[in-house]
MMTF fields as JSON, N, C-alpha, C and O atoms, coordinates in Angstrom:
{
  "mmtfVersion": "1.0.0",
  "mmtfProducer": "UNKNOWN",
  "numBonds": 471,
  "numAtoms": 472,
  "numGroups": 118,
  "numChains": 1,
  "numModels": 1,
  "chainsPerModel": [1],
  "groupsPerChain": [118],
  "chainIdList": ["A"],
  "bondAtomList": [4, 2, 8, 6, 12, 10, 16, 14, 20, 18, 24, 22, 28, 26, 32, 30, 36, 34, 40, 38, 44, 42, 48, 46, 52, 50, 56, 54, 60, 58, 64, 62, 68, 66, 72, 70, 76, 74, 80, 78, 84, 82, 88, 86, 92, 90, 96, 94, 100, 98, 104, 102, 108, 106, 112, 110, 116, 114, 120, 118, 124, 122, 128, 126, 132, 130, 136, 134, 140, 138, 144, 142, 148, 146, 152, 150, 156, 154, 160, 158, 164, 162, 168, 166, 172, 170, 176, 174, 180, 178, 184, 182, 188, 186, 192, 190, 196, 194, 200, 198, 204, 202, 208, 206, 212, 210, 216, 214, 220, 218, 224, 222, 228, 226, 232, 230, 236, 234, 240, 238, 244, 242, 248, 246, 252, 250, 256, 254, 260, 258, 264, 262, 268, 266, 272, 270, 276, 274, 280, 278, 284, 282, 288, 286, 292, 290, 296, 294, 300, 298, 304, 302, 308, 306, 312, 310, 316, 314, 320, 318, 324, 322, 328, 326, 332, 330, 336, 334, 340, 338, 344, 342, 348, 346, 352, 350, 356, 354, 360, 358, 364, 362, 368, 366, 372, 370, 376, 374, 380, 378, 384, 382, 388, 386, 392, 390, 396, 394, 400, 398, 404, 402, 408, 406, 412, 410, 416, 414, 420, 418, 424, 422, 428, 426, 432, 430, 436, 434, 440, 438, 444, 442, 448, 446, 452, 450, 456, 454, 460, 458, 464, 462, 468, 466],
  "bondOrderList": [1, 1, 1, 1, 1, 1, 1, 1, 1, 1, 1, 1, 1, 1, 1, 1, 1, 1, 1, 1, 1, 1, 1, 1, 1, 1, 1, 1, 1, 1, 1, 1, 1, 1, 1, 1, 1, 1, 1, 1, 1, 1, 1, 1, 1, 1, 1, 1, 1, 1, 1, 1, 1, 1, 1, 1, 1, 1, 1, 1, 1, 1, 1, 1, 1, 1, 1, 1, 1, 1, 1, 1, 1, 1, 1, 1, 1, 1, 1, 1, 1, 1, 1, 1, 1, 1, 1, 1, 1, 1, 1, 1, 1, 1, 1, 1, 1, 1, 1, 1, 1, 1, 1, 1, 1, 1, 1, 1, 1, 1, 1, 1, 1, 1, 1, 1, 1],
  "groupList": [{"groupName": "UNK", "atomNameList": ["N", "CA", "C", "O"], "elementList": ["N", "C", "C", "O"], "formalChargeList": [0, 0, 0, 0], "bondAtomList": [1, 0, 2, 1, 3, 2], "bondOrderList": [1, 1, 2], "singleLetterCode": "X", "chemCompType": "L-PEPTIDE LINKING"}],
  "groupTypeList": [0, 0, 0, 0, 0, 0, 0, 0, 0, 0, 0, 0, 0, 0, 0, 0, 0, 0, 0, 0, 0, 0, 0, 0, 0, 0, 0, 0, 0, 0, 0, 0, 0, 0, 0, 0, 0, 0, 0, 0, 0, 0, 0, 0, 0, 0, 0, 0, 0, 0, 0, 0, 0, 0, 0, 0, 0, 0, 0, 0, 0, 0, 0, 0, 0, 0, 0, 0, 0, 0, 0, 0, 0, 0, 0, 0, 0, 0, 0, 0, 0, 0, 0, 0, 0, 0, 0, 0, 0, 0, 0, 0, 0, 0, 0, 0, 0, 0, 0, 0, 0, 0, 0, 0, 0, 0, 0, 0, 0, 0, 0, 0, 0, 0, 0, 0, 0, 0],
  "groupIdList": [1, 2, 3, 4, 5, 6, 7, 8, 9, 10, 11, 12, 13, 14, 15, 16, 17, 18, 19, 20, 21, 22, 23, 24, 25, 26, 27, 28, 29, 30, 31, 32, 33, 34, 35, 36, 37, 38, 39, 40, 41, 42, 43, 44, 45, 46, 47, 48, 49, 50, 51, 52, 53, 54, 55, 56, 57, 58, 59, 60, 61, 62, 63, 64, 65, 66, 67, 68, 69, 70, 71, 72, 73, 74, 75, 76, 77, 78, 79, 80, 81, 82, 83, 84, 85, 86, 87, 88, 89, 90, 91, 92, 93, 94, 95, 96, 97, 98, 99, 100, 101, 102, 103, 104, 105, 106, 107, 108, 109, 110, 111, 112, 113, 114, 115, 116, 117, 118],
  "secStructList": [7, 7, 2, 2, 2, 2, 2, 2, 2, 2, 2, 2, 2, 2, 2, 2, 2, 2, 2, 2, 2, 2, 2, 2, 2, 2, 6, 6, 7, 7, 3, 3, 2, 2, 2, 2, 2, 2, 2, 2, 2, 2, 6, 6, 7, 7, 2, 2, 2, 2, 2, 2, 2, 2, 2, 2, 6, 6, 7, 7, 7, 3, 3, 1, 1, 1, 1, 1, 7, 3, 3, 3, 7, 7, 7, 7, 7, 6, 6, 7, 7, 7, 2, 2, 2, 2, 2, 2, 2, 1, 7, 7, 7, 7, 1, 6, 6, 7, 1, 1, 1, 7, 6, 6, 7, 7, 7, 7, 7, 7, 1, 1, 7, 7, 7, 7, 7, 7],
  "xCoordList": [137.35, 136.603, 135.124, 134.654, 134.374, 132.955, 132.259, 132.776, 131.073, 130.274, 129.969, 130.04, 129.635, 129.32, 130.55, 130.45, 131.716, 132.961, 133.285, 133.736, 133.065, 133.313, 132.374, 132.785, 131.119, 130.119, 130.51, 130.401, 130.974, 131.387, 132.581, 132.635, 133.552, 134.726, 134.337, 134.871, 133.408, 132.936, 132.215, 132.426, 131.356, 130.631, 131.597, 131.445, 132.605, 133.592, 134.303, 134.544, 134.645, 135.339, 134.405, 134.856, 133.153, 132.184, 131.997, 131.877, 131.969, 131.813, 133.065, 132.976, 134.232, 135.472, 135.51, 135.923, 135.069, 135.0, 134.036, 134.343, 132.879, 131.853, 132.371, 132.1, 133.121, 133.678, 134.649, 134.567, 135.544, 136.512, 135.785, 136.136, 134.774, 134.008, 133.288, 133.288, 132.675, 131.971, 132.907, 132.558, 134.086, 135.067, 135.396, 135.447, 135.624, 135.934, 134.792, 135.016, 133.576, 132.415, 132.111, 131.865, 132.125, 131.715, 132.826, 132.576, 134.055, 135.161, 134.959, 135.581, 134.097, 133.786, 132.792, 132.584, 132.176, 131.209, 129.89, 129.727, 128.927, 127.637, 126.952, 127.022, 126.298, 125.658, 124.315, 124.173, 123.309, 121.984, 122.11, 122.797, 121.449, 121.488, 120.993, 121.561, 119.934, 119.415, 120.454, 120.548, 121.235, 122.293, 123.404, 123.913, 123.792, 124.834, 124.392, 125.153, 123.154, 122.643, 122.568, 122.873, 122.165, 122.069, 123.487, 123.677, 124.459, 125.803, 126.404, 127.143, 126.068, 126.537, 126.04, 126.808, 124.725, 124.183, 124.888, 125.194, 125.151, 125.857, 127.264, 127.815, 127.878, 129.225, 129.229, 130.29, 128.042, 127.94, 128.005, 128.314, 127.729, 127.751, 126.332, 125.431, 126.145, 124.828, 124.423, 125.258, 123.122, 122.578, 123.161, 123.538, 123.238, 123.698, 125.151, 125.414, 126.091, 127.453, 127.509, 128.306, 126.7, 126.651, 126.193, 126.791, 125.113, 124.606, 125.642, 125.849, 126.296, 127.303, 128.478, 129.001, 128.909, 130.019, 129.636, 130.437, 128.421, 127.945, 128.025, 128.47, 127.586, 127.594, 129.007, 129.304, 129.893, 131.287, 131.974, 132.79, 131.648, 132.29, 131.658, 132.153, 130.558, 129.895, 129.104, 128.907, 128.646, 127.85, 126.412, 125.774, 125.916, 124.534, 123.722, 123.983, 122.729, 121.88, 121.219, 120.866, 121.054, 120.392, 119.649, 119.877, 118.766, 118.002, 118.44, 118.634, 118.597, 118.939, 117.654, 117.691, 116.534, 115.248, 114.241, 114.441, 113.124, 112.081, 111.527, 111.291, 111.313, 110.726, 111.763, 111.419, 113.025, 114.086, 114.394, 113.904, 115.217, 115.623, 116.74, 117.191, 117.171, 118.238, 119.596, 119.748, 120.576, 121.92, 122.9, 122.659, 124.007, 125.099, 126.335, 126.565, 127.123, 128.38, 129.324, 128.911, 130.588, 131.595, 131.651, 131.525, 131.836, 131.925, 133.192, 134.167, 133.139, 134.306, 135.42, 135.163, 136.675, 137.804, 137.731, 137.107, 138.363, 138.375, 138.813, 139.792, 138.14, 138.542, 137.949, 138.008, 137.383, 136.811, 135.316, 134.673, 134.771, 133.335, 132.699, 132.778, 132.058, 131.446, 129.962, 129.397, 129.335, 127.881, 127.168, 126.2, 127.651, 126.983, 127.136, 126.2, 128.332, 128.534, 127.567, 126.966, 127.415, 126.53, 125.078, 124.327, 124.684, 123.34, 123.07, 121.988, 124.051, 123.854, 123.73, 123.132, 124.306, 124.214, 122.91, 122.584, 122.15, 120.858, 119.805, 119.762, 118.928, 117.78, 116.869, 116.754, 116.247, 115.398, 113.988, 113.804, 113.003, 111.67, 111.333, 111.157, 111.256, 110.992, 109.991, 109.945, 109.234, 108.284, 108.236, 109.252, 107.084, 106.908, 107.859, 108.414, 108.052, 108.899, 110.353, 111.177, 110.728, 112.124, 112.928, 112.376, 114.268, 115.094, 115.966, 116.747, 115.876, 116.748, 116.069, 116.725, 114.783, 114.097, 113.156, 113.018, 112.52, 111.567, 110.225, 110.04, 109.306, 108.004, 107.394, 107.312, 106.973, 106.316, 107.232, 106.769, 108.56, 109.514, 109.629, 109.778, 109.562, 109.583, 110.83, 111.209, 111.449, 112.555, 112.362, 111.649, 112.956, 112.821, 113.495, 114.547, 112.87, 113.438, 114.536, 114.452, 115.582, 116.632, 116.075, 115.16, 116.624, 116.152, 116.743, 116.163, 117.857, 118.482, 119.308, 119.753, 119.517, 120.369, 121.729, 121.826, 122.783, 124.133, 124.819, 124.816, 125.4, 126.163, 127.521, 127.643, 128.541, 129.919, 130.645, 130.721, 131.169, 131.939, 133.408, 133.78, 134.23, 135.638, 136.393, 137.618],
  "yCoordList": [-21.766, -22.774, -22.551, -21.414, -23.643, -23.545, -23.205, -23.431, -22.657, -22.247, -23.452, -23.339, -24.592, -25.816, -26.264, -26.659, -26.199, -26.594, -25.654, -26.095, -24.359, -23.369, -23.6, -23.53, -23.873, -24.136, -25.405, -25.442, -26.456, -27.691, -27.477, -28.016, -26.669, -26.356, -25.585, -25.845, -24.64, -23.87, -24.779, -24.683, -25.67, -26.616, -27.528, -27.775, -28.042, -28.932, -28.189, -28.762, -26.926, -26.145, -25.907, -25.998, -25.613, -25.421, -26.725, -26.706, -27.831, -29.141, -29.491, -30.044, -29.172, -29.396, -28.572, -29.057, -27.321, -26.451, -27.032, -27.096, -27.449, -28.02, -29.289, -29.53, -30.095, -31.322, -31.016, -31.633, -30.085, -29.699, -29.123, -29.413, -28.31, -27.702, -28.777, -28.713, -29.759, -30.826, -31.647, -31.987, -31.957, -32.705, -31.946, -32.528, -30.632, -29.816, -29.795, -29.985, -29.568, -29.464, -30.809, -30.854, -31.897, -33.179, -33.917, -34.948, -33.398, -34.058, -33.985, -34.746, -33.077, -32.957, -34.037, -34.224, -34.75, -35.787, -35.585, -34.637, -36.482, -36.396, -35.035, -34.487, -34.524, -33.242, -33.316, -33.967, -32.63, -32.594, -32.058, -31.067, -32.717, -32.331, -30.906, -30.15, -30.534, -29.16, -28.133, -27.069, -28.433, -27.52, -27.43, -26.34, -28.562, -28.573, -27.726, -26.898, -27.935, -27.192, -25.682, -24.86, -25.326, -23.921, -23.303, -22.2, -23.999, -23.481, -23.365, -22.428, -24.326, -24.307, -23.049, -22.371, -22.739, -21.546, -20.317, -19.399, -20.28, -19.122, -19.01, -17.91, -20.138, -20.13, -19.912, -19.904, -19.737, -19.468, -20.725, -20.639, -21.865, -23.127, -23.466, -23.6, -23.601, -23.856, -25.318, -26.161, -25.586, -26.932, -28.028, -29.093, -27.764, -28.828, -29.247, -30.443, -28.314, -28.739, -29.461, -30.385, -29.072, -29.7, -31.156, -32.067, -31.354, -32.726, -33.601, -34.761, -33.009, -33.764, -34.112, -35.224, -33.159, -33.422, -34.523, -35.407, -34.447, -35.45, -36.844, -37.804, -36.926, -38.207, -38.689, -39.862, -37.798, -38.149, -38.674, -39.593, -38.096, -38.482, -39.726, -40.26, -40.191, -41.386, -41.144, -42.06, -39.912, -39.567, -39.989, -39.531, -40.871, -41.345, -40.811, -41.167, -39.947, -39.433, -40.571, -41.588, -40.404, -41.411, -40.734, -39.559, -41.466, -40.965, -41.682, -42.898, -40.927, -41.51, -42.087, -43.118, -41.394, -41.766, -41.652, -40.927, -42.378, -42.327, -40.945, -40.539, -40.205, -38.851, -37.747, -36.591, -38.1, -37.092, -36.721, -37.344, -35.693, -35.284, -36.161, -37.106, -35.825, -36.52, -36.014, -34.839, -36.913, -36.588, -36.956, -37.876, -36.217, -36.524, -36.839, -36.255, -37.765, -38.146, -38.665, -39.34, -38.34, -38.866, -40.372, -40.855, -41.126, -42.568, -42.934, -42.185, -44.107, -44.59, -44.894, -45.247, -44.758, -45.13, -46.58, -47.374, -46.953, -48.334, -49.256, -48.956, -50.359, -51.358, -51.083, -51.953, -49.9, -49.598, -49.88, -49.694, -50.327, -50.581, -49.314, -49.031, -48.534, -47.259, -47.386, -48.467, -46.274, -46.239, -46.686, -47.444, -46.212, -46.549, -48.03, -48.667, -48.593, -50.015, -50.823, -51.783, -50.431, -51.128, -50.999, -51.974, -49.801, -49.589, -50.315, -50.871, -50.321, -50.981, -52.496, -53.159, -53.035, -54.495, -54.907, -56.094, -53.953, -54.267, -54.389, -53.558, -55.415, -55.45, -54.267, -53.85, -53.741, -52.559, -52.848, -53.66, -52.184, -52.23, -50.775, -49.914, -50.565, -49.189, -49.279, -50.272, -48.285, -48.202, -46.814, -46.294, -46.204, -44.874, -43.851, -43.011, -43.909, -42.901, -43.265, -42.424, -44.474, -44.903, -44.33, -43.954, -44.268, -43.734, -44.811, -44.52, -46.038, -47.091, -48.008, -48.551, -48.168, -49.085, -48.347, -47.125, -49.12, -48.522, -48.477, -49.135, -47.712, -47.582, -48.966, -49.792, -49.197, -50.452, -51.584, -52.625, -51.416, -52.472, -52.563, -51.542, -53.757, -53.906, -54.696, -55.673, -54.251, -54.95, -54.889, -54.007, -55.769, -55.765, -54.506, -54.07, -53.952, -52.742, -53.145, -54.198, -52.31, -52.607, -52.47, -51.682, -53.232, -53.171, -51.97, -51.524, -51.445, -50.287, -49.517, -50.074, -48.251, -47.455, -47.331, -47.053, -47.543, -47.494, -46.26, -46.061, -45.436, -44.28, -44.404, -44.437, -44.473, -44.561, -43.263, -42.867, -42.625, -41.436, -41.746, -42.315, -41.361, -41.647, -40.359, -40.374],
  "zCoordList": [-68.167, -67.42, -67.67, -67.638, -67.923, -68.152, -66.846, -65.752, -67.005, -65.816, -64.931, -63.707, -65.509, -64.727, -63.944, -62.782, -64.598, -63.918, -62.784, -61.727, -62.98, -61.928, -60.767, -59.608, -61.064, -60.028, -59.226, -58.0, -59.974, -59.309, -58.389, -57.283, -58.871, -58.066, -56.803, -55.725, -56.938, -55.808, -54.828, -53.619, -55.346, -54.504, -53.787, -52.591, -54.508, -53.908, -52.793, -51.731, -53.01, -52.019, -50.783, -49.641, -51.023, -49.934, -49.177, -47.952, -49.854, -49.194, -48.406, -47.31, -48.958, -48.225, -46.929, -45.875, -47.04, -45.865, -44.833, -43.643, -45.306, -44.421, -43.741, -42.565, -44.499, -43.972, -42.819, -41.757, -43.029, -41.99, -40.775, -39.631, -41.039, -39.964, -39.16, -37.931, -39.81, -39.123, -38.231, -37.101, -38.744, -37.967, -36.701, -35.617, -36.833, -35.666, -34.672, -33.477, -35.133, -34.248, -33.576, -32.371, -34.341, -33.802, -33.066, -32.441, -33.136, -32.423, -30.897, -30.156, -30.429, -29.007, -28.561, -27.362, -29.519, -29.206, -29.901, -30.669, -29.638, -30.29, -30.02, -28.919, -31.058, -30.945, -31.64, -32.675, -31.051, -31.665, -33.103, -33.35, -34.017, -35.427, -35.618, -36.406, -34.9, -35.033, -34.619, -35.232, -33.591, -33.125, -34.156, -34.421, -34.744, -35.771, -36.946, -37.447, -37.389, -38.539, -38.235, -39.099, -37.011, -36.623, -36.624, -37.138, -36.061, -36.006, -37.427, -37.729, -38.268, -39.648, -40.367, -41.05, -40.204, -40.845, -40.305, -41.066, -39.0, -38.433, -38.94, -38.984, -39.334, -39.846, -41.369, -41.994, -41.958, -43.402, -44.258, -45.446, -43.695, -44.442, -44.879, -44.051, -46.186, -46.746, -46.471, -46.142, -46.616, -46.316, -47.217, -46.729, -48.556, -49.467, -49.169, -49.054, -49.042, -48.711, -47.36, -47.2, -46.409, -45.097, -45.236, -44.663, -46.013, -46.214, -46.931, -46.575, -47.963, -48.696, -47.815, -47.887, -46.97, -46.06, -45.042, -44.739, -44.537, -43.592, -44.221, -43.592, -45.463, -46.189, -46.419, -46.196, -46.864, -47.106, -45.865, -45.944, -44.71, -43.446, -42.841, -41.848, -43.441, -42.918, -41.654, -40.856, -41.464, -40.284, -40.545, -41.493, -39.686, -39.841, -38.652, -37.503, -38.947, -37.835, -37.095, -37.691, -35.819, -34.99, -33.868, -33.583, -33.23, -32.094, -30.841, -30.847, -29.756, -28.477, -27.825, -27.154, -28.044, -27.522, -28.606, -29.581, -28.448, -29.471, -29.681, -30.819, -28.598, -28.729, -28.858, -29.104, -28.692, -28.772, -30.221, -31.163, -30.366, -31.684, -32.229, -31.58, -33.433, -34.101, -33.613, -33.276, -33.579, -33.176, -34.293, -35.075, -34.346, -35.302, -34.485, -33.426, -34.988, -34.336, -35.406, -36.349, -35.243, -36.155, -35.969, -34.844, -37.048, -36.92, -36.121, -36.09, -35.482, -34.73, -35.704, -36.854, -35.251, -36.138, -36.518, -35.813, -37.635, -38.099, -36.995, -36.311, -36.788, -35.806, -34.416, -33.548, -34.192, -32.878, -32.924, -33.957, -31.809, -31.687, -31.162, -29.966, -32.05, -31.633, -31.539, -31.707, -31.269, -31.114, -32.382, -32.323, -33.537, -34.808, -35.108, -35.591, -34.82, -35.067, -34.221, -34.702, -32.948, -32.05, -32.492, -32.461, -32.902, -33.388, -34.678, -34.864, -35.584, -36.845, -36.712, -37.559, -35.631, -35.452, -34.798, -34.779, -34.258, -33.619, -34.684, -35.592, -34.614, -35.534, -35.247, -34.094, -36.222, -36.083, -36.595, -37.502, -36.012, -36.553, -36.893, -36.031, -38.204, -38.669, -39.815, -40.541, -39.956, -41.036, -41.597, -42.059, -41.566, -42.151, -41.513, -42.221, -40.209, -39.529, -39.54, -39.181, -39.932, -39.901, -41.052, -42.087, -40.856, -41.944, -42.536, -43.443, -42.072, -42.568, -43.592, -44.481, -43.46, -44.386, -45.325, -45.271, -46.181, -47.07, -46.352, -45.328, -46.883, -46.293, -46.049, -46.957, -44.818, -44.511, -44.164, -43.697, -44.379, -44.018, -42.513, -41.841, -41.975, -40.538, -40.123, -40.768, -39.04, -38.441, -36.935, -36.456, -36.183, -34.741, -34.15, -34.617, -33.135, -32.461, -31.502, -30.869, -31.383, -30.419, -28.997, -28.757, -28.075, -26.699, -25.96, -24.97, -26.404, -25.758, -26.756, -27.76, -26.494, -27.331, -26.66, -25.464, -27.456, -26.905, -27.48, -28.695, -26.626, -27.044, -26.39, -25.165, -27.235, -26.714, -27.077, -28.24, -26.04, -26.283, -26.043, -25.017, -27.004, -26.914, -26.622, -26.504]
}
């Protein structure tokens, strides 16, 4: 096996481990991103596999309040109206600080944040 293939297999394994770990941790409900990242480091999960696992699972960081930190939550099952579906349907106004649009792109801000725990 070539070195690149071995590294890819190790990364895939680390990402698979991170994915399983994230499902377990976030199955209890929304969790502050900083807390998830801290627990991941304590569990020996590196940043890159954690980010890749988050992306694979469709976890989109969001804020409950403007001044609050970021939160992670597993997406709602297919067909269910979850917090992310509700947030994604709201028009947003974001610019330099936003994570959905490009620099300077403006959208209307949602009037309220909806968090649904199942």
